[in-house]
C-alpha positions as CSV (number, residue, x, y, z in Angstrom):
1,M,8.0,-50.2,111.9
2,L,6.5,-47.4,113.9
3,Q,6.6,-44.1,112.2
4,L,7.4,-40.8,114.0
5,P,4.5,-38.3,114.3
6,N,3.8,-36.3,111.2
7,E,4.6,-33.1,113.0
8,L,8.0,-34.2,114.0
9,L,8.8,-35.6,110.5
10,L,7.8,-32.2,109.1
11,L,10.2,-30.5,111.6
12,I,13.0,-33.0,110.6
13,S,12.5,-32.3,106.9
14,H,12.8,-28.6,107.5
15,L,16.1,-29.1,109.5
16,K,17.6,-31.3,107.0
17,K,17.7,-28.3,104.6
18,L,20.3,-26.7,106.8
19,P,23.9,-27.3,105.4
20,G,25.8,-30.2,106.9
21,V,22.6,-31.5,108.7
22,G,21.7,-35.1,107.6
23,S,18.7,-37.2,108.6
24,K,20.2,-38.4,111.9
25,T,21.3,-34.9,113.1
26,A,18.0,-33.4,112.1
27,E,16.2,-36.0,114.1
28,R,18.4,-35.4,117.2
29,F,17.7,-31.7,116.9
30,A,14.0,-32.3,116.4
31,F,13.7,-34.4,119.6
32,E,15.8,-31.8,121.5
33,F,13.4,-29.1,120.6
34,L,10.6,-31.3,122.3
35,S,12.5,-30.8,125.7
36,W,12.7,-27.0,125.3
37,P,10.6,-24.7,127.4
38,K,7.7,-23.4,125.5
39,E,9.0,-19.7,125.9
40,D,12.3,-20.6,124.3
41,L,10.5,-22.3,121.3
42,T,8.2,-19.2,120.9
43,A,11.2,-16.9,121.0
44,L,13.0,-19.2,118.2
45,G,9.9,-19.2,116.1
46,E,9.5,-15.4,116.3
47,T,13.2,-15.0,115.4
48,L,12.9,-17.1,112.4
49,K,9.6,-15.6,111.3
50,T,11.0,-12.1,111.3
51,I,14.9,-12.4,110.5
52,Q,14.4,-11.8,106.8
53,E,12.5,-8.6,107.6
54,K,14.9,-7.3,110.1
55,I,18.2,-8.1,108.3
56,S,18.6,-7.1,104.7
57,P,21.5,-6.7,102.3
58,C,23.1,-3.2,102.0
59,P,22.0,-1.8,98.7
60,T,25.6,-0.5,98.1
61,C,28.0,-3.3,99.1
62,G,25.7,-6.3,99.7
63,C,26.8,-6.8,103.4
64,L,24.2,-7.2,106.1
65,T,22.2,-4.2,107.6
66,T,19.4,-4.2,110.2
67,E,16.3,-2.0,110.9
68,T,18.2,-0.1,113.5
69,H,21.8,0.0,112.0
70,A,23.1,1.2,108.8
71,C,25.9,-0.9,107.0
72,Y,28.9,-0.9,109.2
73,F,31.3,-1.1,106.4
74,C,29.7,1.6,104.1
75,N,29.2,4.1,107.0
76,N,32.6,3.8,108.5
77,S,34.9,6.7,107.8
78,Q,37.8,4.7,108.9
79,R,37.7,2.3,106.2
80,D,40.3,2.6,103.3
81,T,38.2,3.5,100.2
82,T,41.0,2.7,97.7
83,Q,40.5,-1.0,98.2
84,L,37.4,-3.2,97.3
85,C,37.3,-6.8,98.2
86,I,34.9,-8.8,96.2
87,L,33.0,-11.7,98.1
88,S,30.3,-14.2,97.3
89,S,28.7,-14.2,100.6
90,P,28.2,-11.5,103.4
91,R,29.3,-14.0,106.0
92,D,32.8,-13.9,104.2
93,A,33.2,-10.3,105.3
94,Y,33.1,-11.1,109.0
95,A,35.6,-13.8,108.4
96,I,38.1,-11.4,106.9
97,E,37.2,-8.7,109.5
98,G,38.2,-11.3,112.1
99,T,41.8,-11.3,110.8
100,R,42.2,-7.5,111.4
101,S,44.5,-7.5,108.3
102,Y,42.0,-5.7,106.0
103,K,40.4,-2.2,106.4
104,G,39.1,-1.6,102.8
105,L,35.5,-1.8,101.4
106,Y,33.6,-4.9,100.4
107,H,31.3,-5.9,97.5
108,V,29.2,-9.1,97.7
109,I,28.3,-10.6,94.2
110,D,25.8,-13.0,95.8
111,H,26.7,-16.1,93.9
112,L,29.5,-17.7,91.8
113,L,29.3,-18.5,88.0
114,S,27.6,-21.8,87.3
115,P,26.1,-22.1,83.8
116,L,24.4,-25.4,84.5
117,D,22.5,-23.6,87.3
118,G,21.6,-20.7,85.2
119,R,24.2,-18.4,86.8
120,H,25.8,-16.6,84.0
121,P,28.2,-13.5,83.7
122,A,25.3,-11.2,83.1
123,T,23.9,-12.0,86.7
124,L,27.0,-10.8,88.3
125,R,26.0,-7.1,87.9
126,L,29.5,-5.9,86.9
127,D,28.0,-2.4,86.4
128,K,27.6,-2.0,90.2
129,I,31.3,-2.9,90.7
130,E,32.4,-0.6,87.9
131,E,30.2,2.2,89.4
132,R,32.0,1.8,92.8
133,I,35.5,1.8,91.3
134,V,34.8,5.2,89.8
135,K,32.9,6.8,92.6
136,C,35.4,5.7,95.3
137,S,38.6,5.9,93.1
138,I,39.4,2.3,93.8
139,Q,43.0,1.5,93.1
140,E,43.0,-2.2,93.9
141,I,40.4,-5.0,93.7
142,I,41.0,-8.0,95.8
143,I,39.1,-11.2,94.8
144,A,38.3,-13.3,97.8
145,L,36.3,-16.2,96.6
146,D,36.2,-19.8,97.5
147,S,38.9,-22.0,96.2
148,T,36.5,-24.2,94.2
149,L,35.9,-24.6,90.3
150,E,33.1,-22.1,90.4
151,G,35.2,-19.8,92.4
152,D,38.2,-20.1,90.2
153,A,35.8,-19.6,87.1
154,T,34.3,-16.5,88.6
155,A,37.6,-15.1,89.7
156,L,39.1,-15.3,86.2
157,Y,36.1,-13.8,84.6
158,L,36.2,-10.8,87.0
159,K,39.9,-10.4,86.5
160,N,39.5,-10.3,82.8
161,E,36.8,-7.8,82.9
162,L,38.1,-5.5,85.7
163,T,41.7,-5.2,84.4
164,K,40.2,-3.2,81.5
165,L,39.5,-0.4,84.0
166,N,43.0,0.0,84.7
167,V,42.7,-1.0,88.4
168,K,45.1,-3.5,90.1
169,V,43.4,-7.0,90.6
170,S,44.7,-9.4,93.2
171,R,43.4,-12.6,94.7
172,L,43.9,-14.2,98.1
173,A,47.1,-16.4,98.2
174,F,46.7,-20.0,97.3
175,G,47.6,-21.0,100.9
176,L,43.9,-21.7,101.0
177,P,43.3,-25.5,100.7
178,L,41.8,-26.4,97.3
179,G,37.9,-26.8,97.5
180,S,37.7,-24.8,100.8
181,S,35.1,-22.3,102.0
182,L,36.2,-19.0,103.5
183,E,33.7,-19.7,106.1
184,Y,35.7,-22.5,107.7
185,I,39.2,-21.2,107.3
186,D,41.0,-20.3,110.5
187,S,41.9,-16.6,110.9
188,G,45.7,-17.4,110.8
189,T,45.4,-19.1,107.4
190,L,43.2,-16.4,106.1
191,T,45.4,-13.7,107.5
192,R,48.4,-15.0,105.5
193,S,46.4,-15.5,102.3
194,L,45.2,-11.8,102.5
195,V,48.4,-10.4,103.3
196,G,50.1,-12.6,100.7
197,R,47.7,-11.9,97.9
198,Q,49.1,-11.8,94.5
199,I,48.5,-9.7,91.3
200,F,45.8,-11.8,89.5
């Protein structure tokens, strides 16, 4: 069987690292790139090369900042500083913002608990959350994590630790489908979950 050129195989192997992209899809993307104008490929390559340098996590909340713009959430005086929503990914902040139902602050914990993968409670940096609770006089913590085994375990751990600080802890209503990721939830469902959050 005739093998694809090594350069194309290398591109396919990189594309397969993207979530939800299998061998056939990666191969289709790779062949599509072959038909792009050279200037478009150059622009894409430059964007990929510099994206991590131009976009970085906010040192306060963990959401995204750029070279030219400070954190939209931390530097917005219109935000409700008595609420803090805990997320596992910066992209979830944009999903929640799309509902127009939440005006509080965010805090990204970067990952969910998974002992088998070496992600233990100590890696959640609870001290940073506690620091923000005190500094901003937070009255309610909203846990907005994926409805998965890891998400549930992390939510339970956070609830047990944060309730010791005499702050109300709630979680998105369980209208979210089991095993779902916030990234793929429609705004209507996410709005109902946010508004219908329950004391956790």
